[in-house]
N, C-alpha and C positions, 0 to 999 in steps of 0.2 A: 504494500500500500504506500509506503514511503517513497519507493522508487517511482510509482505512478504519479504521486503528487509532485515530487521534485521535477520530473520530466514532462509534466502537464499531459499525461496520458491517462487512459482508463485502465482499470484492472479487469482482466478476463480470467475467471476461474473455470477450468474444464474438469468437471467431475466425470470420470471415465473408468470403465473396466477395460483397459487397453488390450488385454490378451484374451478376452472371452465374450465381451459384449458386441454382438453383431452390428448394432446401430452405431456404436462408438467407432468400431473399425471402419465402417462405411463412411462416417463423418470425417475421420482422419484421412482416408483414401481420397474422398471426393472434394474435400475442402482444405483441411489443415495442411496437407502435404503439397498443395498446389503453389507454384511460385507467386501467382497474383495475390493469394491470401497471405502468404508469408511476408511479402513486401508491405501490404496494407497493415498487417498486424504489427510489424516492426516499427512502423511510423506512428501508430495510434494506440497501441496497447502494451501493457506489461502482462505477459501470459504466465499462468500458473496451472500446471497439471496437478489435479488431485486424483491420483490413481488408486484403484482398488483391484489390482491384478490377482489372478488365481495361480498363475504359473511362475510368477516372479516374486521373490521374497523381498519385502520391505523391512527396514529396521523397525524395531518396536516404536521408536520415536516417530518415524514417518507414518506408520500405521495409525498411531494415536492422533497425530496432528490431522491426518486426512479424515478420520472418523469424527473428530471434534468439529472440523469445518463443515462436514456434511450435516451433522446434527444442528449446528448453529444456523445453517441456511435452509434447513428442511428438505434436503435432497433425499428423494426416495427412489429415483430411477436414473438410469444412465442412457445416453449422455445427458447431463445437465450443464448448461453454460450460463454463468451468471456474470453480469457486467456491473462494475462499481466505478464511481468517480474517485478522484484522489483522496477525498475526505471520508470514503467508506460508505457513501450513500448508494444503495442498490438502484440501478437504472433499468434493469430488465433481465429477463431470463429466457433462454431458448433451449430446445432439444434438437434432435436431428431434423433437418428439413431438406427436401429435394431441391435441385437447381444449381448445385455446385457452388463455387466460391462467389459468383456474382450475386446469387440470391442471399447467401449468408452475409456477405458484406453489406448488402442493402438493409438487411434486418439490423445489423450492428450499427449502421449509420443512423437509424431511428433513435437508438439509445444515445449516440454521441450528440444528437441535437437537443437532448433534454437538458 
């Protein structure tokens, strides 16, 4: 959050099950891995993956931090993308959406204009 505030960017939390959640994998493949999204995100967001993998081991600290963040923000399904401003105000929330990076960027732009 401090990095977002200092750099005048928004904070994007990606709650994901990176190695088992089909919609999460699809979102990563169709949006997050695309050069157009990477460039847009680099300029406008501080990205934080909050991962709940099944095949990859997290440290106890990482696992607890991720669970605390999910509880704090009421995350019950994956993927859940939550956008905050630099002061911690929640601007919006998304899940998987079709349409690739252009559609996802358009949805995020609505949050940026708030």
